[in-house]
C-alpha positions in Angstrom: 0.4 0.0 0.2 1.0 3.4 -1.2 2.4 6.1 1.8 -0.7 8.2 0.5 -3.7 5.2 0.6 -2.6 4.9 4.3 -2.5 8.8 5.1 -6.2 8.9 3.5 -7.3 6.0 5.0 -5.5 6.9 8.3 -7.4 10.7 7.8 -10.6 8.4 7.0 -10.3 6.7 10.3 -9.5 9.7 12.3 -12.7 11.5 10.6 -15.1 8.5 11.5 -13.7 8.3 15.1 -14.5 12.0 15.4 -18.2 11.6 14.2 -18.7 8.9 16.3 -17.4 10.8 19.1 -19.6 13.6 17.8 -23.0 12.0 17.6 -22.6 10.4 21.1 -21.6 13.6 22.7 -23.8 15.4 20.2 -26.4 17.3 23.5 -23.0 18.2 25.3 -21.8 19.8 22.0 -25.3 21.4 21.5 -24.7 22.6 24.9 -21.5 24.3 24.6 -22.4 25.7 21.3 -25.5 27.3 22.7 -23.7 28.8 25.3 -21.0 29.9 23.6 -24.0 31.9 21.3 -25.5 33.3 24.0 -22.5 34.4 25.6 -21.9 35.8 22.2 -25.4 37.7 22.3 -24.6 39.0 25.0 -21.8 40.3 25.0 -22.7 42.1 21.6 -25.1 43.4 23.3 -23.9 44.4 25.7 -21.2 46.5 23.9 -24.0 48.3 22.1 -26.1 49.0 24.6 -28.9 46.7 22.9 -31.1 44.5 24.4 -33.6 43.2 21.1 -32.2 39.8 21.1 -32.0 39.1 24.9 -35.3 41.2 25.3 -37.3 38.4 22.9 -35.0 35.2 24.3 -36.8 36.2 28.0 -39.9 37.8 26.8 -40.3 34.1 24.4 -39.2 32.0 27.9 -41.9 34.2 30.2 -44.7 33.3 27.9 -43.4 30.0 28.0 -43.7 29.2 31.5 -46.9 31.8 31.3 -45.3 34.7 33.6 -46.3 38.2 32.9 -44.0 40.0 30.9 -40.9 41.4 32.6 -39.0 45.1 33.2 -36.5 45.6 31.3 -33.7 46.1 34.5 -33.9 42.6 34.6 -33.9 41.2 30.9 -29.3 41.3 31.0 -29.8 39.1 34.2 -31.9 37.0 33.3 -30.9 36.2 29.7 -27.5 35.3 31.7 -29.3 32.5 34.0 -30.8 30.8 30.3 -26.9 30.9 29.2 -25.7 29.2 32.4 -29.2 26.8 32.2 -29.0 26.2 28.7 -26.0 23.8 28.5 -27.7 21.7 31.4 -30.5 21.0 29.5 -29.5 20.4 26.5 -26.8 17.5 28.0 -30.2 16.4 30.4 -28.5 17.3 33.5 -31.7 19.5 34.5 -34.7 18.6 32.6 -37.1 20.7 31.1 -39.6 21.3 34.4 -36.9 21.5 36.8 -35.1 24.4 34.6 -38.6 25.9 34.9 -38.7 26.2 38.0 -34.7 27.3 38.2 -36.0 30.2 35.9 -38.9 31.0 38.3 -37.8 30.7 41.5 -34.3 32.9 40.5 -36.6 35.7 38.9 -38.9 35.7 42.1 -35.6 35.8 44.0 -34.4 38.8 41.8 -37.5 40.6 42.5 -37.6 40.6 45.8 -34.2 40.8 46.3 -33.6 43.4 44.2 -36.4 45.4 43.4 -34.5 47.7 41.2 -32.3 45.0 39.2 -29.0 46.6 40.9 -26.5 45.4 41.4 -26.8 43.3 38.6 -25.3 39.9 39.2 -22.1 38.8 37.4 -22.0 36.4 34.8 -20.3 34.1 37.4 -22.6 34.6 40.2 -25.6 33.7 38.1 -24.1 30.6 37.2 -22.9 29.5 41.0 -26.9 30.1 41.6 -27.6 27.9 39.2 -24.7 25.4 40.8 -26.5 25.6 44.1 -30.1 24.8 42.9 -28.5 21.7 41.2 -26.6 20.7 44.8 -29.5 21.5 47.2 -32.4 19.7 44.6 -29.3 17.0 43.6 -30.1 17.4 40.1 -28.6 14.3 38.3 -28.5 13.0 35.0 -30.9 10.6 34.9 -30.0 7.4 32.7 -33.2 7.4 30.9 -33.0 10.9 29.6 -30.9 11.8 26.2 -30.8 15.2 26.2 -31.1 17.2 23.3 -30.4 15.7 20.2 -30.3 16.6 16.4 -33.9 15.5 16.1 -34.8 17.2 18.5 -33.1 20.6 16.9 -34.5 20.0 13.5 -37.7 19.5 13.9 -38.1 15.7 13.0 -41.1 14.4 14.6 -40.8 11.6 17.3 -44.5 11.3 17.6 -47.6 13.1 16.9 -48.0 16.1 18.1 -51.4 18.5 18.2 -52.2 22.7 16.9 -53.7 24.6 19.6 -57.2 24.4 16.7 -56.9 20.2 16.8 -57.0 20.7 20.7 -60.1 23.2 20.8 -61.6 21.6 18.1 -61.0 17.8 19.9 -62.4 19.3 23.0 -65.5 20.9 21.1 -66.0 17.6 19.6 -65.5 15.3 22.7 -63.0 13.4 20.5 -59.7 11.6 22.8 -56.2 13.2 20.9 -54.3 9.9 23.1 -55.9 7.8 20.3 -54.2 6.3 17.8 -56.6 6.2 15.5 -57.7 9.8 16.9 -61.3 9.0 17.4 
C-alpha cells in the first residue's frame, strides 16, 4: 500500500472516529454551542447597549412559562440565567420542568431581593446560583434521558403533536387525542 493511500485511510479513520464521538456526545456539543452563542449575543449587546435579542429570548421564556412580561432592568440577568442553564438542559442534567423551576425561583428571588434590578450580578454569580440549585436539589442526569439531540433541533417528529386549534376542536367534538386512531 502506498504512503498516500495509508495517509488517506488514516485521515478517514480519524474523521469517522470524530464523527462517532460527536454523535455520541451531541447533546453536550449542542449545549456548548448554545452557551457560546448566547454568551456572544450578551457580549455584543453589552457593548452596544442594546437589549433586543436578549429581551426577545427572555420574553419567549416568560411566555412559555405563562409569566407576565418582565421589566427591562431584569432582562440581562435573566438572559445570563438562560445561558447558564442552557448547557445543563441540553445535556439532560436538568430536565425541562426543573429548568422552569430554577428560572421562576431565580426570577422571584431577583425581584424580591433587588426590586430595581441593581446591583446586577455578574455571570459568574448567576452560574454559581445555578450550581447551588443543582446541588441543593441533587439534580443529576437521568440515565433514561438523552438530552437535546439533533432530531430535536431539526423538528423531526418523534410522535404525533397537535396544534392548539386541533386540541380545541377535539375538546368541542369530545374526541380523545391520546388514542392512535383519533376517534
